N, C-alpha and C positions, 0 to 999 in steps of 0.2 A: 326215461325222458322221451317225450313225443317230438317228432321232427317239426311239427307245426307250432309248437309252443314249448317253453321251458317250464317245467314243473319240479319243484323241490318238495318231495313227500317226506315229512318228518315222522311218519308212523314208524315206531320201532326204534327211533333214535333216542338215546339216553339224554336227559336234560343237560348233563354236563358237556355233551358233545355238540349241542345246538349251535353255539357260537362258531365253532370250527367249521361245521358243515355250511353255515351261511357265509362265512368268510370265503371259503373255497368256491362256493357256488355263485356268489354275487359280486364280490369285490373284484375290480379289474375289468368288468364289462362296461362298455360305454352306454349300451342301450339295454336296460332291464325292464323297460315298460312292457306290461302284459305278462310278465313272469308271474307264476302262481306259487304260493307256499301253502302246502296243506299241513295244518297244525293238528287237526283233530280237535276234540272238544276239551282238552286239558287246559284249565285256566293257567297253570304254570307255563306250559309250552307256549301258549298265546302271549303271555307276559314276556317271556324270554325273547321271542321273535320280535314283538313290537319294540322292546327295549333296544335290540340290535338295529332295527330299522330307523329308529329315532336318532341313535348315535351316529349313524352313517348317512343321514339326510335323505332317506328314502321317503317317498309319499306312497300311500296305498289306500285301497278301499276294501271293505268287507261287505259281502253280499248279505242282506238281511235274512235270507232263507238258508244260508250255509255259513254259520259262524266260524267254522274250522277251516275256512279258505280265505287267504289274503291275496289280493291282486295288486301288484306294483303298478303305479301309474306313471311315475317319473322319479328321477333323482335330481336333487338340486336344492337351492334355497327356497324356503317357504315365503 
């Protein structure tokens, strides 16, 4: 993890461990805005991450030129 920003790199993480990694990395932090999640291009990995983010009320953006990177924008009600 970089000192200037928080990055969760899921390369090499098994699909069945994604939920646990995200829980330990994101839940409990008051400010996750600007955190990055690197999913790679696996459609299943992206689906697992987005499902977690929806269930836990995170908002995020995806850059058009890098589909395997999710940037958290805020947490809260839509």
